[in-house]
N, C-alpha and C positions, 0 to 999 in steps of 0.2 A: 567473524562474528557481528550480529545482527540488534539492533536495536532491543529489541523483545527480548532475546535469552543473554546478552553481556549484561556484567556488574559492574558499577564501579571499581569495584576492589579488583577485578579482573581485569578491565581495562587497565587501570593502575598497575598492576602488576606485568602487563605486558608492557608499557611504558616505562617501568623501572629495570627492570629484564635488558631491554634495549639500551638504554643509559651506561648502565649499568656494564651492558659487553663490549662500550667503546669508551669507558672511563670519563664522561660525563658527569658526574657526580660532583665535583668541586665547584662545577661554574653553574649549579642549581641554587644559589642564594635567591631566597624570595624578591631581591631587589632584580639581580639579574633575569628572574622569570616573568615579573611583571613588566620589565623594559621588552623582553623579544614580545609577550602577549601583546604590548600596543603595536609593536613592529607588525604581527603577523593579522591583526584586526584590521591594520593602517592597508596590507595587501588583500583584504578581505574586500575593504569599501573601495579599493582603486576597481575592482571587478564590474561596481554598483554607481562609481562616482556621476557617470553623465548619462543615466538610463532613468528614461519617464517613471511614474510609479505602474506604470501596465506593464513595462518591459522589464522591470526589475521583479515583477509577478512571473513573470514567464521566463524567465532567463534558465531556471533550471530547467526547462523545456528543449533547450539546444544543447546539443553533445559535447561541444566543445565547452562552453560556459559552466556545464553541470562538472563537468570534472575539474575546472580552474574552483569554482566555488565549494565542490566538494574536499578538494585539494588544501584549501585554505582555513576552510570552516575543522578539519581536521588537525592543521597545527597549532589554532586557537583549542581547541579541545583537549591538546596533547599537553600544552601548555597548563590551560586548565586545571588539568588533572596531576600535574606536574607540583603545582603550587599548591594544591591542597595535600600532597604526599608531604613537602617540606615543611609545610605550616601545620602539620596534624590537624587540619582542620575536614572535618567529616563532610565531605560535599554535600551528602542525602541530605544529613541532617543540617547544613546551612540551607539549603534549598525548600527544605521544608519549613524553618523556621520563617524564612522571609518572604514564602508565600501568605505563611498568617497574618507577618506586618501587613505587607501590601495589601490583604483583607477587609482591613481594621484601615489604613491610610485612603483605600482607592475601593469603599462598599460596592457590589452592583445593583445597578439600578433597579428599583422593587418593578415587578411584573414581569 
């Protein structure tokens, strides 16, 4: 699946089927998912922890780091999608609403 063609619903469906095939649904309470999300974000942070800003911008050009970043980013996205499923929150609607709130809170400078 590519970002240009995959929908949130398709990604959620794939993740749901993966979890169902393994009997993981009982462990997917919102509390457990949020705790797992924090853990996965920590693993992503670990990759960038001691890099300078310039090194962090270039990290994804290193083939080994790119794979590590992609793996952890996928883990984070996976859990975010599961959390939206198990809370019944439409992620696309939530993102759109938050962008509107942020546009009011952080207006673009004139010009």
